[in-house]
C-alpha positions in Angstrom: 165.4 72.7 64.6 166.8 75.3 62.3 166.2 78.9 63.3 163.7 80.2 60.7 165.4 83.6 60.5 168.8 82.0 60.0 167.4 79.8 57.3 166.0 82.8 55.5 169.3 84.6 55.8 170.9 81.7 54.0 168.3 81.8 51.3 168.6 85.5 50.9 172.4 85.3 50.6 172.1 82.6 47.9 169.6 84.6 45.9 171.7 87.7 46.2 175.0 85.8 45.5 176.5 87.1 48.8 178.5 85.2 51.4 176.1 86.2 54.2 173.3 88.6 55.1 171.9 89.7 58.5 168.3 89.5 59.6 167.9 93.2 58.8 169.4 93.1 55.3 167.0 94.7 52.8 166.8 92.4 49.8 166.5 95.2 47.2 169.0 97.5 48.8 171.5 94.6 48.7 171.0 94.2 44.9 167.8 92.2 44.5 165.4 92.8 41.6 162.1 91.3 40.3 163.7 88.1 38.8 165.8 87.3 41.9 162.8 88.1 44.1 160.9 85.4 42.2 163.7 83.0 42.6 163.9 83.8 46.4 160.1 83.3 46.7 160.3 79.9 45.1 163.3 78.8 47.3 161.6 80.0 50.5 158.4 78.3 49.6 160.2 75.0 48.9 162.1 75.3 52.2 159.2 76.3 54.6 156.2 74.7 52.9 154.1 77.9 52.9 153.1 79.7 49.7 155.3 82.7 49.1 154.5 85.5 46.6 156.7 88.1 45.0 154.5 90.6 46.7 155.6 89.1 50.1 159.2 89.7 49.2 158.3 93.3 48.1 156.5 94.1 51.4 158.8 92.1 53.8 162.2 92.6 52.3 164.4 91.4 55.2 164.7 87.9 56.7 163.3 89.1 60.0 160.2 90.7 58.4 159.6 87.8 56.1 159.9 85.3 59.0 157.1 87.1 60.8 154.9 87.0 57.8 155.5 83.3 57.3 154.6 82.7 60.9 151.3 84.5 60.4 150.7 82.5 57.2 151.2 79.2 59.0 148.8 80.2 61.8 146.1 81.3 59.4 146.4 78.6 56.7 147.5 75.8 59.0 150.2 74.9 56.5 147.8 74.3 53.7 149.2 74.6 50.2 147.1 75.0 47.1 147.3 72.0 44.7 149.4 72.7 41.6 147.1 73.5 38.7 147.4 71.7 35.5 146.1 72.4 32.0 145.8 69.4 29.7 147.2 70.0 26.2 150.0 69.2 23.9 152.1 72.3 24.6 152.3 74.8 27.6 149.5 77.3 27.7 151.8 80.2 26.9 153.1 78.5 23.8 149.6 77.6 22.7 148.5 81.2 23.0 151.5 82.4 21.0 150.9 79.7 18.3 147.2 80.7 18.1 148.2 84.4 17.7 150.4 83.3 14.8 147.3 82.0 13.0 145.7 85.4 13.1 146.5 88.7 11.5 150.2 88.7 12.6 150.8 85.2 11.2 153.6 84.9 8.6 155.2 88.2 9.7 158.6 88.7 11.3 157.1 90.2 14.4 157.6 86.8 16.2 161.3 86.5 15.5 163.8 86.9 18.3 167.1 88.3 16.8 170.3 88.9 18.7 173.3 90.6 17.1 176.6 90.0 19.0 179.9 91.6 18.4 182.7 89.0 18.5 185.9 89.5 20.4 189.0 87.3 19.8 190.3 85.7 16.6 187.5 83.4 15.4 188.1 80.0 13.9 185.1 79.5 11.6 185.1 75.7 11.8 185.4 75.7 15.5 182.6 78.2 15.9 180.4 76.1 13.6 181.0 73.1 15.8 180.1 75.1 18.9 176.9 76.3 17.2 176.0 72.7 16.3 176.0 71.7 20.0 173.2 74.2 20.9 170.3 72.3 19.3 171.8 69.1 20.6 171.8 70.5 24.2 168.4 72.2 23.9 165.6 70.2 22.4 163.5 73.4 22.1 165.8 74.5 19.3 164.9 71.3 17.4 161.2 71.6 18.0 158.6 72.2 15.3 154.8 72.7 15.7 152.2 70.8 13.7 148.5 71.4 13.8 146.3 68.7 15.3 142.6 69.4 15.3 143.1 73.2 15.5 145.7 73.0 18.2 149.5 72.9 18.1 151.5 69.8 18.9 155.3 70.1 19.6 157.5 67.6 17.8 161.2 67.3 18.6 163.1 66.6 15.4 166.8 66.2 14.3 166.6 69.3 12.1 169.3 71.8 12.7 170.7 74.6 10.4 174.4 74.8 10.0 176.3 78.0 10.7 175.8 80.4 7.8 179.1 82.3 7.0 179.0 85.6 5.2 182.5 86.7 4.2 182.7 90.5 3.7 186.4 90.9 4.3 187.2 91.8 0.7 184.2 94.1 0.2 184.0 97.8 1.1 180.8 98.3 3.1 178.7 101.4 2.3 176.8 103.1 5.1 173.8 101.0 6.1 174.8 98.0 3.9 175.7 95.8 6.9 172.5 96.6 8.7 170.6 95.8 5.5 172.3 92.4 5.3 171.3 91.6 8.9 167.7 92.7 8.2 167.6 90.5 5.2 168.5 87.4 7.2 166.3 88.3 10.2 163.3 88.7 7.9 163.6 85.2 6.3 160.4 83.6 7.7 160.4 80.4 9.8 158.2 77.5 8.8 156.7 76.4 12.1 155.8 72.9 10.9 159.1 72.2 9.0 161.8 74.1 11.0 164.5 74.5 12.0 163.4 77.4 14.1 167.0 78.4 15.1 169.6 80.0 12.8 173.1 81.4 13.3 175.0 83.6 10.9 178.6 84.6 11.2 179.6 87.9 9.4 183.3 88.3 8.7 184.3 91.9 8.3 187.5 93.7 7.3 190.4 94.1 9.8 189.4 91.0 11.8 186.1 92.2 13.0 183.2 89.8 13.1 179.6 89.6 14.3 177.3 86.7 15.2 173.6 86.9 14.5 171.3 84.5 16.4 167.8 84.3 15.0 165.2 82.2 16.7 161.4 81.9 16.5 159.7 83.2 19.6 157.9 79.9 20.1 161.2 78.2 21.2 163.1 81.2 22.6 162.8 84.3 24.7 165.3 87.1 25.6 166.7 85.3 28.6 167.4 82.2 26.5 169.7 84.3 24.3 172.0 85.0 27.2 172.2 81.3 28.0 173.0 80.5 24.4 175.7 83.2 24.2 177.4 82.0 27.4 177.3 78.3 26.2 178.8 79.2 22.8 181.7 80.9 24.4 182.3 78.0 26.8 182.0 75.3 24.2 184.2 77.2 21.8 186.8 77.5 24.5 186.5 73.8 25.3 185.3 74.6 28.8 182.9 72.4 30.8 179.3 73.5 30.5 176.6 72.6 33.0 174.0 70.1 31.6 170.9 72.0 30.6 167.7 71.3 32.5 165.6 69.3 30.1 162.7 68.7 32.4 160.9 71.0 34.9 162.3 71.1 38.4 160.1 71.3 41.5 159.1 74.9 40.9 156.4 76.2 43.3 152.8 75.4 44.1 150.8 77.6 41.8 147.5 79.2 42.8 144.4 78.0 41.0 143.4 79.6 37.7 140.2 80.7 39.4 142.1 82.7 42.0 144.3 84.3 39.3 141.3 85.1 37.1 139.6 86.7 40.1 142.6 89.0 40.6 142.5 90.0 36.9 138.8 90.4 36.8 138.9 92.8 39.7 141.8 94.7 38.3 140.5 94.9 34.7 136.8 95.5 35.3 135.6 97.8 33.9 138.1 97.5 31.1 140.6 100.3 30.7 139.4 103.0 28.3 141.7 103.1 25.2 144.1 106.0 25.5 143.7 109.0 23.3 147.1 108.5 21.8 148.2 111.2 19.3 148.1 109.3 16.1 148.6 111.2 12.9 146.3 109.0 10.8 143.3 106.9 11.4 143.9 103.3 12.6 143.5 100.9 9.7 144.8 97.3 9.6 146.8 95.6 12.3 149.2 97.4 14.5 152.9 97.2 13.8 152.7 95.9 10.2 155.5 98.4 9.3 157.5 100.2 12.0 160.4 102.5 12.4 162.4 103.2 15.6 163.4 106.4 17.4 166.6 105.7 19.4 167.6 108.0 22.3 170.5 107.5 24.6 169.8 108.1 28.3 172.4 110.3 29.9 174.9 108.5 32.1 174.2 110.5 35.3 170.5 109.6 34.9 171.3 105.9 34.4 173.5 106.0 37.6 170.5 107.2 39.7 168.2 104.4 38.6 169.5 101.5 40.8 169.0 103.5 44.0 165.6 104.7 42.9 164.5 101.2 42.1 166.0 99.7 45.3 164.1 102.3 47.4 160.9 101.0 45.9 161.9 97.4 46.4 162.1 96.9 42.7 164.4 96.4 39.7 165.3 99.0 37.1 162.1 98.1 35.1 159.9 99.9 37.7 161.2 103.4 37.2 161.4 103.0 33.4 157.8 101.8 33.2 156.7 104.5 35.6 158.3 107.1 33.2 156.4 105.7 30.2 153.1 105.6 32.1 153.6 109.1 33.4 154.5 110.4 29.9 151.3 108.8 28.5 149.3 110.3 31.3 150.8 113.7 30.5 150.1 113.2 26.8 146.5 112.0 27.1 145.3 113.6 30.3 144.4 110.2 31.6 145.1 108.9 35.1 144.2 105.3 34.1 147.0 103.9 32.0 147.4 100.2 31.1 150.7 98.9 29.6 151.6 95.5 28.3 154.8 93.8 29.4 156.5 90.4 29.5 157.3 88.6 32.8 159.7 85.7 33.1 158.1 82.6 34.7 161.1 80.3 34.8 161.4 80.1 38.5 157.7 79.5 38.9 157.8 76.4 36.7 161.2 75.2 37.8 163.0 75.9 34.5 165.8 78.3 35.6 168.6 78.2 33.0 166.3 76.5 30.4 166.1 77.7 26.7 162.6 78.1 25.4 159.6 80.4 25.6 159.0 80.9 29.3 157.5 84.4 29.5 153.9 85.6 29.9 152.3 88.7 28.6 150.6 90.7 31.4 148.7 94.0 31.6 149.9 96.6 34.1 147.0 98.8 34.9 148.3 101.9 36.7 146.6 104.6 38.7 148.4 107.9 37.9 146.3 110.1 40.2 149.4 110.4 42.5 152.1 110.7 39.8 153.2 114.0 41.2 155.0 111.9 43.9 157.7 110.1 41.9 158.7 107.6 44.7 155.0 106.7 45.2 154.6 106.1 41.5 157.6 103.8 41.3 156.3 101.8 44.3 152.9 101.5 42.6 154.5 100.1 39.5 156.6 97.7 41.5 153.6 96.4 43.3 151.5 96.0 40.2 154.4 94.1 38.5 154.8 91.8 41.5 151.1 91.1 41.5 151.1 90.4 37.8 153.9 87.9 38.2 152.1 86.2 41.1 149.0 85.8 39.0 150.7 85.0 35.6 149.2 81.4 35.5 146.5 82.7 33.2 147.6 83.0 29.5 146.8 86.3 27.9 144.4 84.8 25.4 142.5 83.1 28.1 142.3 86.4 30.0 141.0 88.2 26.9 138.5 85.4 26.2 137.2 85.2 29.7 136.9 89.0 30.4 135.9 89.8 26.8 136.8 93.5 26.9 135.2 95.8 24.3 137.4 96.3 21.2 137.7 99.3 19.0 138.9 98.9 15.4 142.6 98.8 15.3 143.0 98.7 19.0 144.4 95.8 21.2 142.6 94.3 24.2 143.5 96.1 27.4 146.6 98.0 26.0 148.1 99.4 22.8 151.5 100.3 24.4 154.2 97.8 25.2 157.2 98.4 27.5 160.2 96.1 28.2 163.7 96.1 29.4 166.4 94.1 27.6 169.6 93.4 29.5 173.0 93.6 27.8 174.6 90.3 26.8 178.3 90.3 27.9 180.2 87.1 28.3 183.2 88.9 29.7 186.7 89.3 28.2 187.9 86.6 25.7 190.2 84.0 27.3 193.5 83.2 25.5 192.5 81.2 22.4 188.9 81.8 23.1 186.2 84.3 22.1 183.7 86.6 23.8 180.3 87.9 22.7 178.8 91.3 23.5 175.5 92.8 22.3 171.7 92.5 22.5 168.5 92.5 20.6 168.5 93.6 16.9 165.5 95.8 16.3 162.9 94.5 13.9 161.0 96.4 11.2 157.8 94.7 12.2 156.0 94.7 15.5 152.8 93.8 17.3 151.9 97.1 18.9 151.5 100.7 17.7 154.0 101.9 20.3 156.7 99.7 21.9 159.0 101.3 24.5 162.1 99.1 24.5 164.8 100.0 27.0 168.0 98.4 25.9 171.1 98.1 28.1 174.4 98.3 26.3 178.1 98.4 27.2 178.1 102.1 28.0 174.7 102.5 29.5 171.0 102.5 28.5 169.0 103.7 25.6 165.3 104.0 24.7 164.2 102.5 21.4 160.7 103.6 20.7 159.3 101.3 17.9 156.2 103.0 16.3 153.7 102.1 13.7 154.5 104.2 10.6 151.0 103.9 9.3 149.7 105.7 12.4 152.5 108.0 13.5 154.9 110.4 11.8 158.5 110.3 12.9 158.4 113.8 14.5 155.4 112.6 16.6 157.3 109.5 17.8 160.3 111.7 18.6 158.2 114.0 20.8 156.7 111.0 22.6 160.1 109.4 23.2 161.5 112.7 24.4 158.6 113.2 26.8 159.2 109.7 28.3 162.8 110.6 29.0 161.8 113.9 30.4 159.5 112.1 32.8 162.3 109.6 33.7 164.4 112.6 34.6 161.7 114.0 36.8 161.1 110.7 38.5 164.9 110.3 39.1 165.2 113.8 40.5 167.0 115.3 37.5 167.6 119.0 38.2 165.4 121.2 35.9 163.1 118.4 35.0 159.5 119.6 34.5 157.0 118.9 37.3 153.5 117.7 36.6 150.5 119.9 37.4 148.8 119.4 40.8 145.5 118.7 38.8 145.2 116.3 35.9 145.9 118.1 32.7 143.7 117.8 29.6 145.1 115.9 26.6 147.9 117.8 24.9 146.7 119.2 21.6 149.8 119.2 19.5 149.3 120.6 16.1 148.8 117.9 13.5 148.1 115.1 16.0 144.8 113.2 15.7 143.6 112.0 19.1 141.7 109.1 17.6 140.0 106.3 19.6 
């Protein structure tokens, strides 16, 4: 019989992409993060036949500790596994929720577009790139999928519709400041027809002196941020005539999911009573939907602060998202005087459903309700955020619309259910240096001029570090207000990371900050 600890060492090493680990190797200190923790939980569960949560990896981060917990689980549960839950319907529940949201007040806007702007490296052959782009819908049926309405619900239909590469030749034209960005915005904001498609477009911009950029624009119903990394890597490989692994077209084994009743019980306990809407410092009354027109404050995070984040996150058994979200929550607590802050964030469910490497919409929206009464202790706050994030991922079977419909939280005009503030981390896309005769792609998300929230804290990795892009609703906030909020978030990040001279929070909760001109409007 295989030694359980040795088997866990093997699984730990595979998840960490290391040759070997010892029984005392700490998963997070060795480079693990939330996504790799989920993948590890799934692989351990498949190997040992006992349900494993992300929270288990968080609390038992070494093979030795996890083996002890699994032994306890076998003894108490007698090896029982919950039956996989199923939800009848023409499309996955998360996609159905997103489609239904599109029929409401956000429908027809560009807020549901996923754009990615990539700087090209290497001398590009237009025809060869067009041929490579054409393979993406062939390889990934999601990019050829449209959604038609059947009795009030969406039905996914895979078609043969694909848009050819759009080439915009600007090599002979002088570009004024902002003109290239305007051209990109113009193409990003062309709406998708969900029933007609195609829902995937690629645009090549040829600029003077051999420079070129590739814009990938996809509807959120068929794509998420992690999908874009897959598409970029495949484009480079196909262009270079390299072999590309076959995409996973059907779900793999995944893991046994807990029942919807169990997950709903978790959310009901966490979100009852419902979070009180934060007294955010809007400059004008809330009218209309959030995010109809937005602008963005962009602040680069100092390199020495970015360098501290991995160790800070690892100490809390988390990825970089945890200290970033902790900084946002702490700033909102400082700003509003509240110790009860709820944020919205996406979690990637690929490993849960056996779709690692798949292109499509495989994320879930979850609320992170955080208790800031102990925010004076930065390490404890980051650990708290990490634990809440792990629990949210473990109970992400329930789609957000079902959560709202079931718990039916009170709604104020112009406010969202459970949260009005969004926080997310977007990794940098980098396919590496261009091979001889090949190309490389580098970049990330292109910021939209429309959104779904009144404040969206988007932390974006780039080649030289990390920046905060605070997207704000211009009908509710003036730019100087948004700038102060963004600066406060980075000040809190500095405090959490131990930046010398960073302000310390008061020992008692402070009242809401009364900045001149701000309207603390519920």
